[in-house]
C-alpha positions in Angstrom: -35.8 -25.4 2.3 -32.7 -27.2 3.1 -29.3 -24.9 3.5 -27.9 -24.2 -0.1 -24.5 -26.6 -0.6 -21.7 -24.7 -1.0 -20.9 -26.0 -4.5 -19.4 -22.7 -5.6 -16.1 -23.8 -3.4 -16.3 -26.8 -5.2 -16.7 -25.6 -8.3 -13.8 -23.0 -8.0 -11.7 -26.1 -6.8 -11.0 -26.8 -10.6 -9.6 -23.3 -11.0 -8.4 -22.3 -7.6 -8.8 -25.0 -5.5 -8.6 -24.5 -1.7 -5.5 -27.5 -1.6 -3.1 -24.7 -3.8 -3.2 -22.0 -1.4 -0.1 -23.2 0.3 3.6 -21.0 0.4 6.8 -21.0 2.3 6.8 -18.0 4.6 9.7 -15.8 6.2 10.0 -15.4 9.4 11.4 -12.3 9.4 8.4 -11.3 6.9 5.4 -11.2 9.0 2.5 -9.5 7.5 0.8 -6.7 10.4 -2.5 -8.0 10.8 -5.7 -5.1 11.2 -8.6 -5.7 13.5 -11.5 -7.4 12.2 -14.6 -5.3 13.4 -16.9 -7.4 15.0 -19.2 -4.3 15.4 -19.7 -4.5 11.6 -20.4 -8.3 11.4 -22.7 -8.6 14.2 -24.7 -6.0 12.4 -24.5 -7.5 8.9 -25.0 -11.1 10.4 -28.3 -9.4 12.2 -29.6 -8.3 8.8 -29.1 -10.9 6.7 -30.6 -13.4 9.4 -33.5 -10.8 9.6 -34.4 -11.6 5.6 -35.8 -14.5 4.3 -33.7 -16.5 2.3 -34.9 -16.6 -1.4 -36.4 -19.7 -1.9 -38.7 -21.8 -4.7 -38.5 -24.8 -6.8 -35.5 -23.8 -8.8 -33.4 -22.8 -5.4 -34.5 -26.3 -4.1 -33.4 -27.8 -7.8 -29.8 -25.8 -7.2 -29.5 -27.1 -3.3 -29.9 -30.6 -4.6 -27.2 -30.2 -7.4 -24.9 -28.1 -5.0 -25.2 -30.7 -2.1 -24.1 -33.6 -4.9 -21.2 -31.5 -5.9 -20.1 -30.9 -2.0 -20.9 -34.8 -1.3 -18.2 -36.0 -3.9 -15.6 -33.3 -2.9 -15.7 -34.0 0.4 -15.4 -37.9 -0.3 -12.8 -37.8 -3.0 -10.9 -34.5 -2.2 -8.4 -33.4 -4.6 -9.1 -36.7 -6.4 -12.8 -35.0 -7.7 -10.9 -33.0 -10.1 -10.1 -36.4 -12.2 -13.7 -37.7 -11.5 -16.4 -37.7 -14.2 -19.2 -37.9 -11.6 -17.9 -34.8 -9.9 -17.6 -33.0 -13.2 -21.0 -33.7 -14.4 -22.2 -32.9 -10.8 -21.0 -29.5 -11.3 -22.4 -29.3 -14.9 -26.0 -29.9 -13.7 -25.2 -27.6 -10.4 -24.2 -24.4 -12.8 -27.4 -25.3 -15.2 -29.7 -25.2 -11.9 -28.1 -22.1 -10.7 -28.0 -20.4 -14.4 -31.6 -21.2 -14.5 -32.4 -19.9 -11.0 -31.0 -16.6 -11.8 -32.7 -16.0 -14.9 -35.9 -16.6 -12.7 -34.9 -14.5 -10.1 -32.2 -12.1 -11.1 -28.4 -11.7 -9.4 -30.1 -10.0 -6.5 -31.6 -13.2 -5.4 -28.6 -15.3 -6.1 -26.1 -12.8 -3.6 -28.9 -12.4 -1.1 -29.3 -16.3 -0.7 -25.3 -16.1 -1.0 -25.2 -14.4 2.6 -27.5 -16.9 4.0 -25.4 -19.7 2.9 -21.9 -18.0 3.8 -23.6 -17.9 7.8 -25.0 -21.4 7.6 -21.5 -22.8 6.4 -19.9 -20.7 9.6 -22.5 -22.1 11.7 -22.4 -25.9 10.7 -18.5 -26.1 11.8 -18.4 -26.3 15.2 -20.8 -29.8 14.9 -18.1 -30.9 12.4 -15.2 -30.2 14.6 -16.6 -31.8 17.6 -17.0 -35.1 15.6 -13.4 -35.1 14.5 -12.3 -34.4 17.9 -14.5 -37.2 19.5 -13.2 -39.3 16.5 -9.6 -38.8 17.2 -9.4 -37.8 13.5 -8.2 -34.6 11.6 -11.6 -32.7 10.3 -10.5 -33.3 6.8 -10.7 -37.2 7.7 -14.3 -37.0 9.0 -15.8 -35.7 6.2 -14.6 -38.5 3.9 -16.7 -41.0 5.8 -19.6 -42.7 4.4 -21.9 -42.9 7.5 -21.4 -39.7 9.0 -23.1 -38.0 12.2 -25.9 -35.6 11.6 -23.9 -32.8 12.0 -21.3 -33.8 9.8 -23.8 -34.6 7.0 -24.7 -30.8 7.4 -21.7 -29.6 7.1 -20.9 -31.8 3.7 -24.1 -30.3 2.4 -22.3 -26.8 2.8 -18.9 -27.3 2.7 -17.8 -29.8 0.7 -14.0 -30.0 1.0 -13.8 -26.5 2.8 -12.4 -28.4 5.9 -9.1 -29.2 3.9 -8.5 -26.0 3.6 -9.5 -24.0 6.5 -6.9 -24.5 8.9 -4.5 -23.0 6.3 -6.9 -20.2 6.0 -6.6 -19.3 9.6 -10.5 -20.6 9.9 -10.1 -23.5 12.1 -7.1 -23.7 15.3 -6.8 -26.9 17.1 -9.7 -28.8 15.4 -11.8 -26.0 16.8 -13.5 -22.7 15.1 -11.5 -19.4 15.2 -14.6 -17.5 15.8 -13.0 -14.2 15.3 -12.7 -15.0 11.5 -16.2 -15.2 10.6 -16.3 -11.7 8.7 -13.5 -12.8 7.1 -14.9 -16.2 6.3 -18.1 -14.5 5.0 -16.2 -12.4 2.5 -14.4 -15.1 1.1 -17.8 -17.2 0.9 -19.0 -14.5 -1.2 -16.2 -14.4 -3.8 -16.5 -17.9 -4.5 -20.5 -18.0 -4.4 -20.3 -15.3 -7.5 -17.3 -16.1 -9.3 -19.0 -19.2 -11.6 -21.9 -17.0 -12.6 -19.9 -13.7 -13.3 -19.2 -14.3 -16.7 -23.0 -14.6 -17.0 -24.9 -12.0 -15.2 -23.8 -8.9 -13.3 -23.2 -10.0 -9.6 -20.5 -8.3 -8.2 -22.3 -5.2 -8.3 -24.5 -6.6 -5.9 -21.6 -7.1 -3.2 -21.4 -4.8 0.1 -18.6 -2.8 1.0 -17.9 -4.8 3.8 -17.9 -7.9 2.1 -15.4 -6.5 -0.3 -13.0 -5.4 2.7 -13.4 -9.1 4.6 -12.3 -10.6 1.4 -9.4 -8.0 0.8 -8.7 -8.5 4.5 -8.5 -12.4 4.4 -6.4 -12.7 0.9 -3.5 -10.2 2.4 -3.2 -11.2 5.7 -4.1 -14.5 6.1 -4.0 -16.3 2.7 -1.0 -18.8 2.1 0.0 -18.6 -1.5 -1.9 -16.6 -3.7 -1.2 -14.5 -6.5 1.0 -11.6 -5.4 -0.3 -8.7 -8.1 -3.8 -9.9 -6.6 -2.9 -9.3 -2.9 -1.4 -5.6 -4.2 -4.8 -5.0 -5.6 -6.6 -5.7 -2.0 -4.0 -3.7 -0.3 -4.6 -0.7 -2.5 -8.2 -1.4 -2.1 -8.0 -1.5 1.7 -6.0 1.7 2.2 -8.3 3.5 0.6 -10.6 3.4 3.8 -9.3 3.5 7.3 -5.6 3.6 8.1 -3.9 0.5 7.0 0.0 -0.1 6.7 -0.3 -0.9 3.1 3.4 -0.1 2.6 4.5 -3.0 5.3 2.4 -5.6 3.8 2.5 -4.5 0.3 6.7 -5.3 1.3 6.0 -8.4 2.9 4.2 -9.7 -0.4 6.6 -7.9 -2.8 9.1 -10.1 -0.5 7.5 -13.4 -0.7 7.3 -13.4 -4.3 10.7 -12.3 -5.2 10.5 -9.2 -5.9 13.1 -8.2 -3.5 14.0 -4.6 -5.3 10.3 -3.5 -4.9 9.7 -5.0 -1.6 13.0 -2.7 -0.4 11.0 0.6 -1.4 7.8 -0.5 0.1 9.3 -0.9 3.4 11.5 2.4 3.0 8.1 4.0 2.8 6.7 2.2 5.7 6.5 3.3 9.5 6.6 -0.1 11.3 9.2 0.0 13.4 11.3 -2.8 11.8 11.2 -0.7 8.4 14.9 0.0 7.7 15.7 -3.7 9.0 13.5 -5.3 6.6 14.6 -2.6 3.6 18.0 -3.3 4.1 17.0 -7.2 3.8 15.3 -6.9 0.8 18.2 -4.8 -0.9 20.4 -7.5 0.1 18.4 -10.3 -1.1 17.8 -8.0 -4.5 21.6 -7.9 -4.9 21.9 -11.9 -4.1 19.3 -12.2 -6.9 21.3 -10.3 -9.4 24.0 -11.7 -9.1 22.3 -15.2 -9.6 21.2 -13.7 -13.3 
């Protein structure tokens, strides 16, 4: 069976598209990055690969529908959102996935997602190499109709993901950032589940590592994004091992223009620049008050 395409990312583009994840940042307000647990990722990956991916006629139908969605997204980019062909393809994917879940259950859908996230990550080196050889940006190589086999494989899996991957921290200089594999998987699983959440209980199937990887990416690497969503992710991260919650929350709040709240969090932080950052936030808060 061919790899199930990353159609969920394309589906979600309608609501939160990769291209919306942009925001200016203040160099003085830098997130404190935390280690990515490579041992946990290696164990997770081995366990997922060691299990046969769910298959069958409906799963294969979902594969085909997903590939069609991703091909359109790769070729059209943002214009896909205005394309009737794209929206029809998304509808076909949802119908196929719904029928498959009704037959196999949410467990199979989530298990398949784990295989597909790993497959997407594995497909990146070939498409990035093709972009370097062609002397074009990764987001450009996927728009070409006559693409090398490695690019074709990626398109079926990832659609327009490469247009977002650099700003998301997953590629740098047209090369995959290998240490980001776990966070890519956490993000993939969130996108994989999102279109079916309203129809069936899929979130209960997520593993703790998958949740943590998603939260870590959302806080430390995502550009833009909803501040309250990031704060919820910080709260979840702080329930586990030691996490610089106050500092990172202060950065989130400052970037969102919530300066007084940011100052309060910096004042509770153990970060070396906490006092200076708190003072900066208080000054910004006073300036904002004067403009009201």
